[in-house]
C-alpha positions as CSV (number, residue, x, y, z in Angstrom):
1,M,24.4,38.7,19.1
2,A,23.1,35.3,21.3
3,P,25.4,34.5,24.4
4,E,27.5,31.5,23.5
5,V,26.6,28.6,25.5
6,T,29.4,26.1,26.6
7,Q,28.5,22.6,25.9
8,R,29.2,19.7,28.8
9,P,29.9,16.2,27.4
10,S,27.1,14.2,28.4
11,K,27.4,11.8,31.6
12,S,27.5,8.2,31.1
13,N,25.0,6.4,32.6
14,T,25.5,4.2,35.5
15,K,23.4,1.2,34.0
16,A,22.9,0.3,30.6
17,P,19.2,0.3,29.3
18,R,17.3,-2.5,29.7
19,D,16.9,-5.0,26.3
20,R,13.6,-5.6,25.7
21,S,13.9,-7.7,23.1
22,N,12.8,-10.8,25.1
23,D,9.7,-8.6,25.6
24,L,8.9,-8.8,21.5
25,P,6.9,-11.6,19.6
26,D,9.2,-13.8,17.6
27,I,9.9,-13.5,14.0
28,P,7.3,-15.9,12.5
29,A,9.1,-18.2,9.9
30,I,7.5,-20.0,6.8
31,S,8.8,-23.2,6.4
32,D,7.7,-24.0,3.2
33,L,9.4,-22.3,0.4
34,Q,7.0,-21.5,-2.2
35,Q,4.9,-20.2,0.4
36,Q,7.3,-18.0,1.7
37,R,8.1,-16.6,-1.8
38,E,4.0,-16.0,-2.1
39,F,4.3,-14.0,1.3
40,L,7.5,-12.0,0.4
41,K,6.5,-10.8,-2.9
42,F,3.1,-10.1,-1.4
43,R,5.2,-8.0,1.5
44,L,7.7,-6.5,-1.1
45,A,4.7,-4.9,-3.0
46,Q,3.1,-3.4,0.3
47,A,7.0,-2.0,1.0
48,Y,6.7,-0.2,-2.1
49,R,3.2,1.3,-1.7
50,I,4.4,2.4,1.9
51,F,7.2,4.4,-0.1
52,G,4.7,5.6,-2.2
53,K,2.5,6.8,0.5
54,Y,5.4,8.9,2.3
55,G,6.6,10.4,-0.9
56,Y,9.9,8.4,-1.3
57,D,9.4,8.0,-5.0
58,E,11.3,10.3,-7.8
59,G,10.0,9.6,-10.8
60,V,11.2,6.3,-11.8
61,A,14.2,6.1,-9.3
62,G,14.5,3.9,-6.3
63,H,14.3,0.2,-5.9
64,I,13.4,-1.9,-2.9
65,T,14.7,-5.7,-3.3
66,V,14.4,-9.2,-1.4
67,R,16.4,-12.5,-2.0
68,D,14.3,-15.4,-3.6
69,P,14.0,-17.9,-1.3
70,V,13.4,-20.7,-3.8
71,R,16.4,-19.6,-5.9
72,K,18.8,-17.9,-3.5
73,D,21.0,-16.1,-6.4
74,C,17.9,-14.1,-7.6
75,F,16.3,-11.4,-6.1
76,W,12.8,-9.5,-6.8
77,V,12.5,-5.9,-7.8
78,N,10.1,-3.7,-9.4
79,P,9.7,-3.3,-13.0
80,W,11.1,0.2,-14.1
81,G,8.4,2.7,-15.1
82,L,5.8,1.9,-12.5
83,H,4.7,4.1,-9.8
84,F,5.6,2.4,-6.1
85,K,1.7,3.1,-5.4
86,L,0.6,0.8,-7.8
87,I,3.1,-2.3,-7.4
88,Q,1.2,-5.7,-7.1
89,P,3.2,-9.0,-6.5
90,E,2.4,-10.1,-10.0
91,D,4.3,-7.1,-11.2
92,L,7.5,-7.7,-9.5
93,L,10.8,-9.3,-11.4
94,L,12.6,-12.1,-10.5
95,V,16.7,-11.1,-11.1
96,N,19.6,-13.6,-11.4
97,H,23.2,-11.7,-10.2
98,Q,23.6,-11.3,-13.5
99,G,20.9,-9.1,-14.4
100,V,18.9,-11.5,-16.2
101,V,15.2,-11.3,-16.0
102,Q,13.5,-15.0,-15.1
103,D,10.8,-16.5,-16.8
104,E,8.8,-16.0,-13.2
105,S,8.6,-12.3,-13.6
106,G,5.5,-9.9,-14.1
107,P,4.6,-8.7,-18.0
108,N,6.7,-5.9,-17.6
109,R,10.1,-7.1,-18.1
110,L,12.3,-3.4,-17.7
111,L,14.7,-3.6,-15.5
112,N,16.2,-0.6,-13.9
113,R,19.8,-1.3,-14.5
114,A,21.0,0.9,-11.2
115,A,19.0,-1.1,-9.2
116,Y,20.5,-4.3,-10.5
117,M,24.0,-3.1,-10.5
118,I,23.6,-2.2,-6.4
119,H,21.3,-4.5,-5.6
120,A,23.1,-7.5,-7.0
121,A,26.1,-6.5,-5.5
122,I,24.8,-6.1,-2.0
123,H,22.8,-9.5,-1.9
124,E,26.2,-11.3,-3.6
125,K,28.5,-9.7,-0.6
126,R,26.1,-10.1,2.0
127,P,23.9,-13.1,2.5
128,D,22.6,-12.1,5.6
129,V,20.7,-9.8,3.6
130,M,17.4,-10.3,3.0
131,C,16.1,-6.6,1.9
132,A,17.8,-3.9,0.4
133,A,16.0,-0.4,0.0
134,H,17.6,2.6,-1.5
135,S,15.5,5.5,-2.7
136,H,16.1,9.4,-3.6
137,S,14.0,10.5,-0.4
138,L,13.8,14.2,0.4
139,Y,15.6,14.6,3.9
140,G,18.1,12.0,3.1
141,R,19.2,13.5,-0.2
142,A,19.4,16.7,1.3
143,F,21.6,15.2,3.8
144,S,23.6,13.2,1.9
145,T,25.0,16.5,0.5
146,L,27.0,17.2,3.6
147,G,28.9,14.0,3.1
148,I,28.8,13.5,7.2
149,P,27.3,10.1,9.1
150,V,24.1,10.8,11.1
151,E,25.2,11.6,14.8
152,P,24.3,10.2,18.0
153,I,21.9,13.3,18.6
154,T,18.7,11.7,19.8
155,Q,17.5,8.2,20.9
156,D,16.4,7.3,17.7
157,S,19.5,8.0,15.7
158,C,21.7,5.7,18.4
159,A,20.1,2.9,15.9
160,F,22.4,3.8,13.3
161,Y,25.3,4.6,15.7
162,E,28.7,2.5,14.4
163,D,26.2,0.6,12.1
164,H,26.2,3.3,9.3
165,V,28.7,4.4,6.7
166,V,29.1,7.5,4.4
167,Y,29.6,6.6,0.6
168,E,31.7,9.4,-0.8
169,N,32.7,8.4,-4.3
170,F,29.5,9.8,-6.3
171,Q,30.5,9.2,-9.9
172,G,26.9,9.9,-11.4
173,I,24.1,7.2,-12.3
174,V,25.2,3.8,-11.2
175,D,25.4,1.9,-14.5
176,D,28.3,-0.3,-14.1
177,R,29.0,-3.4,-12.1
178,D,32.4,-2.0,-10.5
179,E,30.1,0.9,-8.7
180,G,27.5,-1.5,-7.6
181,Q,30.8,-3.5,-6.0
182,A,32.3,-0.5,-4.5
183,I,29.1,0.7,-2.9
184,A,28.4,-2.8,-1.4
185,T,32.1,-2.8,0.0
186,A,32.0,0.6,1.6
187,L,28.6,-0.6,3.3
188,G,30.3,-3.5,4.8
189,G,28.6,-5.3,7.6
190,C,26.5,-1.8,8.6
191,K,22.8,-1.7,7.9
192,A,22.8,1.5,6.3
193,A,24.8,3.9,3.9
194,I,24.6,7.3,3.1
195,L,25.4,7.8,-0.4
196,K,26.8,11.2,-1.2
197,N,24.8,13.5,-3.5
198,H,22.6,10.6,-3.7
199,G,20.3,9.4,-0.9
200,L,19.8,6.7,1.5
201,L,20.5,3.0,1.4
202,V,19.5,0.5,3.9
203,A,20.1,-3.6,4.0
204,T,18.6,-5.9,6.7
205,K,17.1,-9.3,7.3
206,S,13.7,-8.7,7.0
207,I,11.2,-6.5,4.8
208,E,9.9,-5.3,7.8
209,S,13.2,-3.9,9.3
210,A,14.3,-2.6,6.0
211,V,11.3,-0.3,5.6
212,F,11.6,1.1,9.2
213,F,14.9,1.7,9.2
214,F,14.7,3.5,6.1
215,M,12.0,5.4,7.2
216,S,13.7,6.3,10.5
217,L,17.1,7.1,9.1
218,E,15.0,9.6,6.4
219,K,13.7,11.1,9.9
220,C,17.1,11.2,11.6
221,C,18.4,13.1,8.8
222,R,15.9,15.7,8.9
223,V,15.9,16.2,12.5
224,Q,19.7,16.5,12.4
225,M,19.6,19.3,10.1
226,L,16.6,21.1,11.8
227,A,18.7,20.8,14.8
228,D,22.0,21.9,13.2
229,G,20.1,24.7,12.2
230,A,18.5,25.7,15.5
231,A,21.8,25.7,17.1
232,A,23.0,27.9,14.3
233,A,20.4,30.4,14.7
234,R,21.0,30.6,18.5
235,G,25.0,31.1,17.8
236,I,25.7,27.6,19.6
237,T,29.2,27.4,18.5
238,A,29.5,24.0,19.6
239,N,26.5,22.8,17.3
240,T,24.2,20.2,18.9
241,M,24.6,18.0,21.9
242,K,25.8,14.6,21.2
243,I,25.0,11.3,23.1
244,D,27.9,9.8,25.0
245,T,29.7,7.0,23.6
246,E,28.8,4.8,26.0
247,S,24.9,5.6,26.1
248,A,24.7,5.4,22.3
249,R,26.3,2.0,22.1
250,A,24.2,0.6,24.3
251,T,21.0,2.2,23.0
252,G,22.0,1.5,19.2
253,A,22.3,-2.4,20.4
254,I,18.9,-2.4,21.4
255,N,16.3,-0.1,19.0
256,G,19.0,-0.6,16.1
257,S,18.7,-4.3,16.5
258,E,17.0,-6.3,13.9
259,K,14.2,-7.7,16.0
260,A,13.3,-4.0,17.1
261,G,13.1,-2.7,13.2
262,W,10.9,-5.8,12.4
263,F,8.5,-5.1,14.8
264,S,8.5,-1.3,14.7
265,G,8.2,-1.8,11.0
266,L,5.1,-4.0,11.5
267,V,2.8,-1.2,12.3
268,E,3.6,0.3,9.1
269,F,2.3,-3.0,7.2
270,Q,-0.8,-3.4,9.7
271,L,-1.8,0.4,8.9
272,L,-1.6,-0.4,4.9
273,E,-3.4,-3.6,5.3
274,H,-6.0,-1.7,7.6
275,E,-6.3,1.2,4.7
276,E,-6.5,-1.3,1.8
277,G,-8.6,-3.9,3.4
278,K,-6.0,-6.5,2.0
279,K,-4.0,-9.2,3.7
280,F,-2.1,-12.1,2.8
281,E,-3.6,-15.3,1.7
282,S,-1.5,-18.1,0.4
283,S,-2.7,-19.9,-3.1
284,Q,-2.0,-23.1,-0.8
285,G,-4.9,-21.8,1.9
286,G,-5.2,-21.3,5.4
287,F,-2.4,-18.7,5.8
288,G,-3.2,-15.3,6.8
289,S,-0.7,-12.1,8.3
290,R,1.7,-13.3,10.3
291,L,1.2,-11.0,13.2
């Protein structure tokens, strides 16, 4: 039997980590609403292809939405039944908060009812949310069966410290408005939720940050399961070492910020553009990739 290891609480830092947000470039803005719509559709289609690249697809399950800047009571979403890796801007559906597919939509008008129920409720309750992402990713789905939050055991997991919730009321496939409203209510002002027995949900102010924080939360779920398993295998009865509250909160305020998420997410889009050889160009001309 392995010897028992006594865990000591982490010593609080004598000074907070330096906020490096001023070192980051500003998030660019597009003033023309039609051009902004074009860019967001291009970016959303890219986000789906990134999810497909990392295996976040599960048949026809999963959805990412972005609020339309022209018609703010509508959002763009993938058509049901098209693989994430194949999605292009012209395929996307424009859907209002009543679940009606709009004329601006692509040729495949089949809407995932669960996508509408969850995302319409989030976009209604959270006017600050530009993009929401949910899928049945492997490690997020496995971790969701535990019904517990991600703990502050690494610098990366601190990004979600006091900024994610566990939604415990799993009732099968989300097919009614009340269930979507319940998920949105449970999410509150947080950027992420672990839907018990279901998967992960992230809601942020940009597509880039939504993609990054989803990827990061998926990895944090995997790391926590690996760490807990390693602790149990070594007979460490108190499980993994936790970062103290003060340090976790200070670290999360920096690497869990919207700007940090946006900047971290940019590199995934840069890589995709390099791999595909395709960047955004407005139909109005003269506008390339934002960074």
